[in-house]
C-alpha positions, 0 to 999 in steps of 0.5 A: 505487453505494455512496455512500462510493465516489461522487466528490463531490470537485469542489472544488479543495481536495479535489483538491489534498489528494489530489494532495499526499497521492499526491505524498508517498507517491510520494516515499517509494515512490521513496526506499524502494521501499514506502509509497505507499498507507501514506502517501497513504491516511491523508492522503487520509482527511482529505478523502474516505472510506476506500473512495474513498481506496483506490479512487483509489489504483488507478492510482498503486499499479499504475503505480508497482509495474509500473515497479519490475518492471525485472529479468526474471530476478529477476521469474521467480525470485520467481514460481517461489519465491513462487507459493504466497504469490501464489495465497493473496494473490490469493484472500484479496484478493478476499474482503477487497475484498467486505468493503471495499464494505460496511465502515463508514467509522469501522471502517475508519479504526480499522483503517487507523490500527492498521495504520499504527501497526503498520507504524511500530513494525515500521520502528522495530524493523527496523534492529535485527532479526536476520535468520535463515533462515526454516524451512518457507518453503514452508508459511509463504509461503501463510499470509503471503499469506493474511493480507496478502491479507485485510488488503489487500482490506479496507484496501489495506495488504497491505504490513506482513506482506509487508515483514516476511516478505521482510526475514526472508528476507534478499533483496538490495535489488534482489530485495526491490524486485522481489519486493515490487512483484510482490506489490503488483501481484498484490494490487492487481489483484483488489482493484480488479477486485472493486470495479469488478465490484461496480458500486461505482465510477463513471467519475469515480472511475476518471478521478480515479485516472488523474489521480493517476498523474501526482503518483505518478510525479513523487513517484517521481522526487523520491524517487529523487533524495532516496535519493542525498542521504540515507542509508537510516537517516536517511530511514527515521526520517522515514518512521517519524515520518510513519507514526506521526503518520498512524496516530495521527491516524486513531485520534484522528479515529475516537475523536472523531467 
């Protein structure tokens, strides 16, 4: 087993930190439809390695996104429209996951930090961005899936290119949530299968991931209530601030250590 993926998190402080991180990510996911690994993983990296943090997110990521596949018609429409993107996403995620097992923790911290900051900057521009029809969607979709899959396999953060692409397509809010959840499920399954097949993941890690499903679900419920109390613009500002701070903290940590 890869030492970076061994679970030496028996201390209460590590377990509590991971629980709080996943709960926080679940709140954001429930309020906005995205952001569970983007929030949880950087926070977890303060106490565990990057490969371990990503692997522990298996159950929370899969469960939270499966819960949001709640419209059969929209789901069927998304599969029919984005099948090329999905196939590219699946293949590229497997390639990226193989790189994840061998990646150095410092390099991954830098990569995760850059991706997180990029996501925050994208969120800042999101409100003012003009949504125009995307030309050559049939050709562009597989390219987006390729980039997102490689990024997701290495860092578990396939979200930034997928979110940016769907925003440009000007989907309805419900269609956006169902489609992005479909993409996340399609990207997560090959990632975690590759990690398990590589014999890099032990039962303690899998059980830890299962346990973290509870705070993820609790966070989803809290986030759904917060969505009713705060408007989208207010909560987006909170998300952007958290993302930026998390990304910068990872970059500083990588530079100092």
